[in-house]
N, C-alpha and C positions, 0 to 999 in steps of 0.2 A: 297391352297387357304384360310381354314380360319387360320391355323395359325397365318397369318401379317394380316388378314382382319381390325381388329383396329388399326393395326399403319396407315395405307391407308386412315383413315380423316386427315383432317390439322390443328392437333393440338396446338394451341397458344404456345408459347417460347418469355417467357421475359428477358430481357437481368439482367442481375446481377445486384447487389444493389446499385456499385459505379458508372455502368455507369448510370444507373437511373439517381442518382443524377445532372449528368449534362444533364438532360432536361428538357427543360419547358412544363408546364402540355398539351398545345398545341402539345409539342409533341409526347410525350406519348400516346395522345388518339391519335395521327393522326396513331400514329403503329398499335395502337386496332382498326385502322378504316382498315389499309391495309391486317391487317391477318383478318379480317371480309371479304374483298372482295375475297382474295384469296380460302378461303375456301366455298367458295359460291360457287367458280368456281370448288371445288374438290370433295367435302362433299356429294351433291346429287350423284352423282354415285358410291357412299362406300352405301350409306346407300339402291340405289336399287342393289347394290350384297350383303348384307347385307339379304337382300332379301329376295335374289337367293339362299343363303345357307341352311336360316331357311328351306324352298320350298322342297330342294333335301331329296329326303329319306336316299340315300344312307351315308349322315352326322350323322344321328339321328337313335342310338342302343345304350340299356344299356351301354357296353363299350364305348362308346363317349362321353357319360351322362354326366362324370364329367368333362370332359377338353372345354366341350359346355356351360357348365354354366360357368367358366373359361372366356371363349371370351365374351359370352354376358354380363353376370352378373359384370363381373370385367375389363371388357376390354372395353365397350364399353358405359353401364348404368353406373356403378362408377365414369369412368375416366369423363364420359360428367362430373358429378354430380362435381366431382373433380375440372375441370376447370371453369364451371359455379363459384364455390366459390372463384376461385382465376381471376376475372374475377372481380367478383361484389366487389372484397375489390379492386382492383386497382381504380375499379368506384367512388366506394366511395371517396377512395381517392381522386380525378381528381373533385367530385363535387362540393366542395366549390369555384372552376374557375368559371365555370359556361360552360364548356367546352362540359359536357355531354348532350345528350339525355337520356331525364329520364325517353322515352319509353323502354328503354333496361332494365331497371330493371321490368317492366312487363314484358315481355320476358322473363327475367330468374327465376321470377316467377313461370311462365305458366311452363316452362321448367324443375324447379325444381317439379315440383308438379307430373306428367308424370315421370320421373327421379326415383320420391318416388314408383312409383307405384299407386299413385291415378286422372288418367286417367281422362279427360274433358269428355271424350267421356262416355256416360254413356255405350252404349253397349258392350264399352271394358271393364267397372271396372270389371264386374265376372271373364273373364277369367286373366286381368293381378292381380288379386289378386290369382289368382290361382296357375298361374306362380312360384308369389314371395313366395307365402308359399310353393309349390313345387316343384320342376323348372323338376322332373321326370316329368312332365306333358305333357312337349314336346315332351314328345315321341307320345304322339296321334296327328294323323296329321291334323284332325280339328280346334285342338289347334295351334298346329301350323301357320296355314294358317290364326289363327284370330290377333294371335300376327305380322304375316311377314307381310302382306297385299297385295298388290301391286307393281310392279314398275311404278311408276309414272313420268320417264324422269329427265335430266338434268334442265329444268323448272318446272318440278312437276306437270304438265298440262296436262300428257295423261293420260288414260281415265285407271279406274280399276274396278273388280269387286267385291274386299274388300278392304276395306280403314283401314289396323289393324295398331298396335300399334307399328309396324317403321316406317310408312307412319305420326303419329302424332307425334313422336321423329325429324322425316326429316321437320316436320313444325315446330317444337321448333328449329330446330337448326338452319333456315331461318330466323326466325322472330328476335331472337338475332345478326343475321350479319347482316337481313336488318334496324334495329336500327341503327346498327354503321356505315355505307358507305351507307344508301341511301340521309342521308339531306346531307350531301356533291356533290354525286352523283346528284341531282337535280339542287343543284349553281349549275356547271359543265354543265347540261344538257339547259341552258336559257342561249344562245348566239343569239342576235339581237333580244332579244324581253325576255319576264319575265312573272312571274304570279301575278297577279294584285290584285287579291283578292282570299282567298281561303277557304270554309267554311262547313261545315256538316249539312244537312237539313233532320229533319222528315217532312214529309209530311203526311196527313191526307189520307184517300185512294180516289184516284185518277183513273181517265182512262184517256190511251193512243188511242186516235184515227190517224187512219194513212193509207197510203197505198204503197203497195211497187210494183216495176217490175222497168225493162229499161226502158222501155218509160220514166220515169219520169228524167233522165240522162237529159232530155230536159227542160230545166229552164222556157218558157212558159207555158209547159202541167202542172210540177209541179209549178207551182207557180199559174194557174188554180184552182185545185186543193185545195192548202193549203184558197186560196181565203174561200171556204165554212165552214174550220174550222174557219176561221176568223169574220164570219159573228155570229159564235154562240156565239155572246156578255156574254149572259146570264150567260153561263158552264163553264169562263173561268175562271184561278186557277192564282195564282203571279207568275207561272211560264208561262205566254203569249209569249210564242216566237216560234218562228219555232225550229222545233229539224230534229234530224235523229239519229233515236234511233236503236240501233245493237243489238242482242240477241240471243242464239245458243236454247232457248224452254229448258235451265236448261242443255241441255245436255255439254258433257266434247268437248273442240274446236276439238280435233279431231276426234270425231262420229256425234256432229248434226250438220247438215248447219249452218251457215253464214245466218244470215237476217237483210237487212238493211230498212228501213221505214221511208217512211218521215211523218211528222205528229206535234203531240201538245198534251202535257196536260191540258183535263178537269176535270172537277169538276166527284164524282164517279157518277156512272149512265147516263150516260151521252147520250140522244140518239145515235148512232151510224148513220151516212147518209148513203144512198142506196153507193154502189160503199167503204165504207170505209172498215175496220178492228179496232179491237179495242182488248187494253191489259189493265188487273184491274191489280192493285195495291194496296196493303192495307197494313197497319204498323208494320205488325208479320208478322213472319214465318206463311208456312202451310207445310204441312208434303211433298206434293208431289213438284218432280220438276219442273219450269217453271214456269210459270202463276199460280195463282198470283203474281206479285213480289212483295217484298221490298218496300215502299215507304220511302227509306232510303238511303241519298247517299252523294257522295262529291263533291262539286259546283266548279270550279277551270273556275276562268274569265283571258287571257292571254292580253298582251298590245303588241305592238311591230312590228317586220316585219311580217307578215301574211302568207308571203313565207317562213321563218324559223319557225314559230308554225306548222305549216304541213308537214314539210321534213321527208321521212321517213326514210331516210341512215344512220345507227347509230341507230336507233329505233325498238325495237319489233315490234311496230304499227308505231305512228307516237309522233313530239314529244307532243304533247298535250296529248295523251292517255299516252304517257309511263309518264310522267314527273306526272300528275294527281293522275297515279297508285302508280310510286314513295315515292310520298307524303306519302300514308294511309301506305304505309308496313314502309315508318320509323316512323310514329306516330302509330305503333302497331292497327291499325282500321282493322275489320274482314271483306276482299271481300266474298264475299256468293259465290265463286265459287263452282262447278260450276252449284248447282243449283238453285240458284237466280240472277246469274249473268247479268248484260247488260253492256248499257256503253251508250252514247250519246253527239252525235255533236249538239250544241246550236247556235245557228243565228239572235244573237241580234235583229240586220234588215233586218235581211228576207233570205229568203230561196235560195233569187238570189243573196246575197253575200257571204263573205268567215264567216265560224264558228269560232268564238271569245271565245268560253266556250266549258265547258266538264263537261256532267254529271258521273258518276263510282259509280254503287251499292256498300254499303256498312251493312253491321248491326252494328249497333252503339250499 
C-alpha cells in the first residue's frame, strides 16, 4: 500500500499549452472546478489511509525510514506544495477575467503554511517542527500519533481522539476544493427558490431561551409556550423571531445526541421563565466544548417555493441547511465544528408557519 499511496490522491492534470489556448477563461476555470469536485470525492479516504499507514507500527523501523520519508515528505507534502503552486499560477492568470472565487487564494495560503511545516494549530507546531528538522523522530509512536491524528471519514465529520497534522492537511485540501466548486454547487442547488439575502452577524452576548420535547410537534402547544417568550418585550434582541435551534452540545455528530429546541434569542442574563431552558452565547470562543456558544453566525434568507427550500432528497440535511453551509465553505468562513457548532431554522412569520431563513454557526 505504502509505495503507491501518494498516487491515490486525485492530482490535477492540465492540458498542454497548445490545447489550453483554445479554451476561454470560463472554460479553463470550469476545468479546475471539475477537478476540485472529483478530488473531494477521492482525497478524504486517501488521507485516512495515510493516517492508518503512519499509525501502523509494522511500517516504521530504522530500515524503512528513508523510504517512508520519501513517501511522506516528497510524495505527499512536496507534491501538494507543487500542485498548489501550479494552481496559484493558473488562477492568477484567470483572475483578471473575473471568474475566480477570491477565497481560493486564502485557502492556498493556509495550505502552503501547513505544508511548509508551520501549522496554525499551536498544539502541533512543536511536533511538526521536530519532524521536519529530523524525520527520525517518526520512530517515536507518540510523535507519529500527533502527526497522523485519527480517521475522520469521507465527510470529515467522524469523531477523533487526536486531531493531528494529517487532519489539518485534509482540511486544507478540502478548503481549496470547496472554494473552487461550491459557488457553482450553490447556484445549481437553488431550484424553485433562491437565496434572497446572505450576511454574517457578530452579536453581543445573548441568551437563547426555549423548550424541547416531542409534545411540541403540536402547533397549539408550541404557540402557547412561545407566547410567553414573545411577552418578554424588554429582553428582545434584533433577532426577534421564533427559532428552532439545533445542536449536539459541542460533540461530534456521530457521538453527541441531536437536540432541537424551540425558542427565541434574548438579551444576555434574561431571567429564564419556569419550564424553559437556556443556552448562553458570547462574542468569543471559550475553551470547553459546547455552551457558551459563539454569538457569530451566517444568516441566510430564502424566497420562493417553500416546499423546495425544505426538501431533503439530494441534500445532506435539507436545502436551506446545505446551501447556507455551502456558501460559507465557498467563502472560506470557519464553521466551528464540532466544539461550537450549532444551526437554527428561523420563522419570521411565527412558528406556526414555515421557516424561510437559516442561521449557521461561524467563527469570523
